[in-house]
DOBADREN-852272 format. One record per residue (C-alpha): residue in one letter; y, x, z negated. Coordinates in steps of 0.25 Angstrom, whole numbers, plus 2048, in hexadecimal, padded with zeros to 3 digits. Layout:
// residues N
AYXZ/...
This chain:
// residues 591
M4BE3A6DB3/I4B339EDAA/W4A939DDB6/G4AC3A7DC0/R4AD3A0DCB/L4BA3A5DCF/P4BF3B2DCF/V4C63B6DC2/M4D43BCDC9/L4D43AFDD1/V4D43A6DC3/A4DE3B0DBE/L4E83AFDC9/S4E739FDC9/V4EE3A0DBB/P4FB3A5DBE/L4FA39CDCB/A4F738FDC3/L502392DB9/F50C394DC5/F508387DCC/S50737FDBF/G516382DBD/I512388DAF/L518396DB2/P52239CDBC/L5203A5DC7/D5243B2DC0/Q51B3AEDB3/V50E3ABDBA/F50C3B9DC0/S5123C1DB4/G5053C4DAF/F5033CEDBB/G5103D5DB5/D50B3D6DA7/T50A3E5DA1/V4FA3E1D9C/I4F83E1DA9/I4FC3EFDAB/F4F33F1D9F/I4E73EBDA3/A4E63F1DB2/S4EA3FFDAE/L4DF3FEDA3/F4D53FCDAD/V4DA408DB5/V4D7411DA8/A4CA40CDA6/A4C640EDB6/G4CB41CDB4/L4C341FDA8/E4B741ADAF/A4BA422DBC/S4BB42EDB6/G4AE42FDAF/V4B442CDA1/T4AB420D9F/A49F426DA6/W4A2432D9C/V49F428D90/G494421D95/Q48C42FD97/W48F431D88/L48A424D85/S47E428D8C/R47C434D83/A47F42ED76/V476422D76/G469429D7B/S45E420D7A/S462416D6E/P464408D74/L46D405D66/R476411D69/L47740ED76/S47D3FFD72/V486406D67/F48C410D6F/T48D406D7B/V4953FDD72/L49F408D6D/I4A240ED79/A4A4402D83/A4AE3FDD76/L4B540AD77/L4B740BD86/S4BC3FDD86/P4CB3FFD81/L4CB40DD8B/I4C6407D97/S4C53F7D95/Q4B93EFD92/S4B53EDD9F/G4B53FCDA1/A4AE400D96/V4A33F6D99/A4A23FBDA9/A4A1408DA5/L497408D9A/V48E3FDDA2/P488406DAA/V484412DA0/V47F408D96/T476400DA1/L47040EDA4/L46F413D97/T466406D93/L45F407D9D/R45B415D9B/M457411D8D/G44E406D93/H4573FBD8E/S45D3EFD94/P46C3F0D96/S46E3E3D92/K46C3E7D84/F4783EFD85/L4833EAD8E/M4883DFD87/P48B3E7D7B/L4943EFD86/A49C3E5D8A/F49E3DFD7C/A4A13ECD76/S4AD3EDD82/A4B33E1D7B/A4B33E8D6E/G4B93F4D72/S4C43EFD7B/K4CA3ECD6C/L4CB3FAD68/A4D93FBD70/L4E43F5D78/T4DD3FAD86/G4D03F2D84/T4D13E6D8A/P4DE3DED90/K4DC3D4D84/N4E13DFD7A/V4ED3E1D85/L4F03D1D83/V4EF3CFD76/S4F73DBD74/D5023D5D7D/A5033C8D77/A5043CFD68/S5103D5D6D/D5153C9D75/A5143C1D68/G51C3CAD60/Y5113D2D58/G5113DED61/P5063E4D69/F4F83E9D62/G4F63F7D62/F4EE3FFD6A/F4E3402D62/E4E63F5D59/F4DB3EDD60/A4D13F6D5A/W4D33EFD4D/V4C93E4D52/G4C33EED5C/V4BC3F6D52/P4B63ECD4B/L4B23E4D57/L4AB3F1D5D/L4A43F4D4F/G49F3E6D4F/T49A3E7D5E/V4943F3D5C/L48C3EED4F/I4883E1D56/V4843E8D62/A47B3F1D5A/V4733E5D53/L4733DBD5B/G4763DFD69/R4683E2D6E/R4633D5D68/L46E3CCD6E/L46D3D2D7C/P4623CDD85/E45A3D8D8D/R45D3D6D9C/Q45B3DDDA8/S4673E0DB2/A4643E3DC2/N4733E6DC1/L4723F4DBA/P47C400DBE/E47840CDC5/D475418DBD/F47F424DC3/G47C42DDB6/Q472435DBE/H478433DCC/A47B442DCF/H46D446DCB/T46643BDD3/L46E43EDDF/T46B44DDDF/E45C44BDDC/H45D443DE8/Y46244BDF2/A45B458DEC/M44E454DF0/S44D45CDFD/G456469DFD/G45B46BDEF/A46846FDE8/R469479DDF/L47247FDD5/Y47748FDD6/R482496DCD/V48B4A2DD4/L4884AEDCE/D4904B9DCD/G4914C2DD8/S48D4B8DE1/P4904BADF0/L4964AADEF/L4A14AEDE5/G4B04AADEB/R4A94A5DF8/S4AA495DFD/R49F48BDFF/E49F490E0D/A49549DE09/I48B492E06/D48D489E10/L48A495E1B/V47C497E15/A47048FE1B/G469486E11/V473486E06/S47C47CE04/L48747CDFA/I48746DDF2/A491470DE7/V49847ADDE/S49B479DCF/G4A9477DCB/S4AC473DD8/A4B3464DD7/T4B5462DE6/A4AB461DF1/K4B6469DFA/A4AF476DF6/E4B247FE00/S4BD485DFC/R4B6489DEE/T4B2498DEC/F4A649BDE3/A4A74A0DD5/A49D4A7DCC/D49449CDC4/D498490DCE/V48A488DCF/L488484DDF/V48047ADE2/L47647CDEE/R46E476DF6/G46347BE00/S45547FDFF/A450488DF2/E44C495DFC/V45A495E02/L461491DF5/S45949CDEE/S45D4A5DF9/F46B4A2DF9/A46C4A3DE9/D4674B1DE9/T4704B7DF5/N47C4B0DEE/R47A4B3DDE/L4784A5DDB/D4704A2DCE/A468495DD0/M46B48ADC4/P45F483DBE/D460474DBD/A465472DCA/E463462DCC/G46945DDC0/S475468DC1/I477465DCF/A47A456DCE/D48445CDC2/M48C465DCB/L48D45ADD6/F49044DDCD/N49A452DC2/R4A744DDBE/H4AF453DCA/S4A544FDD5/G498447DD9/L48D443DE4/A48E437DED/E483432DF6/V48742DE02/V482425E0E/V486428E1C/K48A41AE22/P487414E30/R492418E3A/S497422E30/Q4A042DE35/L496438E2E/I48A433E36/G488440E41/S49044BE37/V488455E30/M488458E23/S47E461E1A/P47D463E0B/G48746CE04/T492469E10/L49F462E0D/T4A2454E15/E4AC454E1E/S4B644FE15/G4B345DE0B/Q4B2451DFF/F4A4453DFD/V49845BDFD/V48C458E04/V480459DFB/A475453E02/V47244BE0F/Q466441E0F/R460439E1A/N45642DE17/G454434E09/Q451441E10/D45844EE0C/L460455E17/G466460E11/G46146FE12/A454472E17/A450463E17/M459461E23/G44F463E2E/D45245DE3B/V45E454E37/A46845FE32/G46A46DE39/P473478E32/A47D46FE33/G479464E2A/V475457E2B/T47944DE35/L47C440E2F/Q477432E32/A47A424E2D/G473423E1F/D472431E1C/H475433E0D/L47F43EE08/L480444DFA/L48F448DF9/Q496450DEF/G4A4450DEB/T4B044CDE1/W4AE43DDDC/R4BD43ADE1/A4B643DDEF/L4A9437DED/D4B142ADE8/R4B742ADF6/I4A9427DFB/A4A8419DF9/S4B2417E03/D4AD421E0E/P4AA418E1A/D49F423E1F/V496423E13/L49241AE07/A49041FDFA/V48141DDF3/D48741ADE5/P497419DE3/P49C427DE0/E4A5420DD6/A49C418DCF/V493425DCD/R49E42CDC8/R4A3423DBE/Q496422DB8/A49042EDBA/V49C439DB8/P4A243ADA9/L4AE440DA8/G4B1440DB6/P4BE444DC0/G4CA440DB9/S4C343CDAB/T4CC445DA3/K4D8441DA9/M4D3432DA6/L4D0436D98/L4DF43CD96/I4E542FD9C/L4DC425D93/A4E042DD86/A4EF42DD8A/M4EE41ED8D/V4E841BD7F/L4F2424D77/V4FE41DD7F/L4F740FD7B/A4F4413D6E/T501419D6A/G50940ED72/I512418D78/L512410D85/P511401D87/A5023FFD89/P5023F9D98/V50A407D9C/S50140FD94/V4F340BD9B/L4FB409DA9/I500417DA7/A4F141CDA4/A4EC415DB1/M4F741CDB9/A4F2428DB4/V4E4424DB8/I4E9424DC8/A4F242FDC6/S4E6438DC1/G4DD436DCD/V4D242EDC2/L4D4422DCC/T4D941FDD9/V4E2413DDC/P4D740ADE2/Q4CE40DDD6/V4D9409DCD/Y4DA3FCDD4/R4CA3FADD4/A4CA3FDDC5/I4D43F3DC2/D4CD3E4DBD/W4D73DCDC5/N4D03CFDC0/T4D43D4DB1/V4E33D6DB7/V4E43CADBE/L4DD3C3DB2/V4E73C7DA9/A4F33C7DB1/S4F13B8DB5/M4EE3B3DA6/I4FB3B9DA1/P5033AEDA6/L4FA3A4DA1/S4FD3A9D94/T50B3A8D98/A509399D9D/M500396D8E/Y50D39AD86/R517395D90/T511385D90/G50C385D82/V4FD384D85/A4FD391D7C/T504389D71/Q4FC37ED72/M4ED385D71/A4F338CD64/D4F837FD5E/F4E837AD62/L4E2386D5C/V4EC388D4F/T4E937AD4D/A4DB37AD4E/V4D9386D46/G4E5382D3C/T4F138BD37/S4EC391D2B/N4E1398D2F/P4E53A4D39/T4D73A9D3A/M4D239BD3F/L4DC39ED49/L4D73ACD4D/A4C93A6D4E/G4CC39AD57/L4D33A4D60/F4C73ADD60/L4BE3A2D64/F4C739DD6F/T4C93A9D75/A4BB3AFD74/I4B53A1D7B/L4C03A1D85/G4BD3B0D88/Q4AE3AED8A/V4B03A6D97/I4BC3ABD9D/S4C43BAD9E/N4C63BED8E/T4D33C5D93/A4D73B5D99/T4D23B1D8C/A4DD3B9D85/M4E83B7D8D/I4E53A7D8B/V4E43A7D7C/I4EE3B2D7A/P4FA3A9D7A/I4F339FD71/A4F03A9D67/V4FF3ADD66/T50439ED65/A4F939BD5B/A4FD3A7D52/A50C3A3D51/E509395D4D/L50039AD41/G50B3A5D3F/I5013B1D3F/S5023BDD48/A4FE3BCD54/K4F83CBD54/P4E83C6D4E/V4E93BAD54/L4EA3C2D63/M4E13CDD5D/S4D53C2D5A/L4D73BBD68/N4D63CAD6E/V4C83CBD66/G4C53BED6A/A4C63C0D79/S4BE3CBD79/A4B33C4D71/A4AD3C0D80/F49F3C3D7E/L4973B6D81/T4983B6D90/P4963C0D9B/V4A43BADA3/A4AB3BED96/T4B23CAD99/P4AF3D5DA5/S4A63DDD9A/N49C3D3D99/L49B3D2DA7/I4993E0DAA/V48C3E1DA1/M4863D5DA6/G4803DADB4/P47C3E7DAD/G4763E0DA2/G4703D6DA8/Y4763CAD9F/R4783BCDA3/F4833B4D9E/G47D3AFD90/D4783BDD8B/Y4863BFD85/W4883B6D7B/Q47D3BBD71/L4833C8D6E/G4903C2D72/I4913B8D69/V48F3C2D5D/L49A3CBD62/M4A43BFD61/A4A13BBD52/L4A53CBD51/Y4B23C8D58/F4B43BBD51/L4B33C2D44/I4BE3CFD48/A4C83C4D50/V4C83BBD45/F4C63C3D37/W4CA3D0D3B/V4D73CED43/P4DF3C8D38/V4DB3D3D2E/V4E13DED38/W4ED3D5D3F/S4F13CDD36/L4F53BED38/
């Protein structure tokens, strides 16, 4: 794990195997970690975090951030730190950073600044935010379980905030004063795509020939009470979408007064059709069309017909439904030329366009239907609909359900009505049952490296107790710091944990040091709670290398950082964490 030459999962699984073949632990204890309640808790939390992202809750937060910061770099730094910290206990450190990196990167580029000045504080702030609640990081759960096993009872859900709040305030101050001075000016080639204006880009591109316009249905219109066939039968006019329809299967829907229609055709034909059918042309058509075609219920996808696709030779035209009835064909292009409406020329007759390999189709449909395009063997999506939706559609389908699930989970965890693993597991099951995520999406959402790592390290902690290694290391630590000054024990534990956490997973570091800390506290005759909390703070002070945490790695590419860029700001934050762990923790939890 230190050099990264072997996969983390392979190294982790070698630990229980080594304990078995060496005879240190029997078979029933070697794999006991995979049945531990902490594994259920961690895996379920990944599912809840993925549900928040998939439903557009994190996209909504990102768009709010864009409006709040305006054009101020200082405001962007402060708001980024605060939002990353507040999101961490809800969707995990990595989830918060992954959700905000594209937003912050694009905002900095629009301001004319380098993302490297802003992304590293984002990763470091998530570490402070992880100490605001029990769900912030697996380390919180581990030390809480260890305190309970030692006979001192678990930490409360918000009890971690006693260290989380001062860590967050200190981080904000350091980033605001020193952040941009200590961080390098780097340019990265690995920048995220900006899907914020995706709908407008597509509608502008595909409206270059044969435009689309918005019309409102007035009282007394001959279309009232009729279905889309009333328009489909009119030569030169295509109905692309109707306001209020959350599905592309619109053939059974009848028109009502004040409905807004997206119609495509030549200006003369549309004007004549509007006069005949009492339709009111609406202004600002281009932007409004994008908003109608791209919203929380439905969206757009640009696809290319693959070679040997079964669609080759089939006939389509703008405004028609696909054979599945799931999509409306908004536009068809070949070699950049629009084949819709009057521009069809010789390649399309009254029946539409005969498709060829390489033709581009702009499709409109529900997000659930669009997500299935990625696995369609006949077409290739230019941009993955799921990626577009997660970045560009705030509070999308399932967002209300997801917010209710999150609120219920936090309430149950805070009140302690149910054990934490049970509460989070129920929330994860609710995410699936409500349709926010599918089962395959759940499998992809779980960070299996983390799950296997924690499960594999649990028997190592057991072995350290059983073989007396924990006692020996605790004796050495107590001898080194003395028995008369518990503060020195906290300082020694912090330094040992923080240094080890720079080169291996800080979750693994916590699991290695926890038995040492509990044993040392017992030998000194002091409470294990402050010792474990100090250790927890030390394990989170992983700021000197990019491999210390997944969050550090996530920002490395977009920020263009090098291995040696982290320590300059990181060492200042480590000093803050040291002060909190050694001097503030004993004030809150008596030794």
